[in-house]
N, C-alpha and C positions, 0 to 999 in steps of 0.2 A: 422584440426587445425583451420580453419575458423569458424567452428561451436563453438569451445571453445572460440575463440576471441569474437564472438557475445554473448555467454553466459556471459562472464566476463563484457562486456559493459552493458548488460541488468541488471545484478546483481548490478553493481556499480550505475547505474541509479536509480534502485529501492531503493537501500540503501539511496541515497541522498533524495529521496522523503520520505521514511519512517523515516529518522532521523530528520524530521521536520525542514529541512533547509528552507522550505517555509511553510507559513501558510496563508490560505485564509481568508479574512475578510468578504466577502459577495459573493452572488451568481454570480455576474458578474466576479469577480476575479477567482472564481472556474471554471466557464465556459471557460474563456480565458486560464487559466493555463492548464485545461484538454485538450482543443483543441490543445494547443502547444505540450503537451505530445503525443497526437495521431499523430500529424504531424511528430514529431521526431521519433516515433515508425515506421511510414511508411518510413521515410528516412533510418533508420537502416535496415529495411526489404529490401528495394531496394538495398542499398549498399552491404549488406552481401549476398544477392541473386546473385548479379553480381560477387562478389569475390568467392563465393562457387559454381559457375557454376550451379545455379538453385537449390541448396540444400534448403530444407524446413526451412524457418525461422519464419513461422507463430506462432508456440507455444511460442517461446521466446519473440518475438516482441508483440505478443498478450497479454502477461502479463502486459506490460506497458499500452496497450489500455484498458485492463480490470480494472486496477487501475484508469485510467483516467475516465472511465465511472462511477465509484463510486464517484469520486471527482466532476464530472460534474453534477450529478443528482441534480435537483432543488427542487424536492418534498421530504422532509425528511421522509415522511411516507412510501415512496418506498425504502428507504435506506436498510432496512432489506432484501428485495427481491434482490436488486443489490449485496449486500454482499454475500448472499446465492449463487447467480450465480457465483460470483468470487471464492468462496470456492469449488463449485462443479467442476469448470474448473481447479483449482489449489489446490488439496487437501493437499499439503504439507504446505500451508499457516498456520501460527500459530496464536494463540489468540493475542500475542503481536503485530503481523503485523496488525491485524484488529484494535486494539486499536490505534496504530500509525496512520493508515490511517484515522480513524475517527477524531483523533486529528488534522491532517493536514487539514481536511475539515473545522474545526473550528466552526461548527454549531450544532454538535450532542450533545444533553444534556447528562448529566451523566446517567440519567435513561435510555435514549435510548441506549447508549453504553452498559450499563449493560444488558439490555434486549436482544440486538443483540448477545453479547458474550455468555450470558447464554443459549439462544436458540440454538446457534451454538454448544456449548459444549454438550448439551443434544442430539443433532442430528449429532454427529460427523461423517463426511464422512471418510471412511477408505481409506488409501492411498495404492494402489496396487503395486506401485513401478515399473510399466511398462514404465513410462516415466521418464526422468531425472528431479529430483526436481529443482525448481528454487529458492524457498524461503528459503530453508534450510541454504543457505550461507549468508542470510541477517539477520544481527543482528540489533535490534532496542533498543534504550535506554528505560529502564523501570523506572518508578517512583514508588518506593515502599512507603509504609506508613512511614518508617523511614526517607527516603529522603524528603518526603513532610513535616514531622514534623520538621526536621532540617531546611528546607527552611523557614517554617513558624516562627520558633523560631528566625532565623536570621533576618527576616523582622520585627518581633515584636521588637527585641532589637534595631534595627536601628530607628524605629518609636519612641521608648521611650527615646532615647538620646536627 
């Protein structure tokens, strides 16, 4: 029961991050935010390990830390490598999660996002299902071309008034 409580806490935490409730404007904000995420993951790990009498909390709390490492990265040229590591650790992570994560970072160009997603799609890691998936319960808002066109049309109409 404690493990399920931890799972729910981690899923809700990651949902908040992925739903772009925060966006970082520069490297310092990303670093500070990521360090806070890592600290909070450690606090969750400590608390739930105490409550669960030593039950392993590393994988669930590690997902927050892994996301934080992608956010904290200062060299955008290494972003692909860090995302690849994330996907290999958590193969149930989907393309929309990666898109949302890169959007939260706030510094990944459109070309870089497309290159990362394209390469990951080509080299898809198969999910064996041996561990309980974390990201399957995390939905992220997606911006489709229709939504973007509608938003652009609305903005244009307001400007023309």
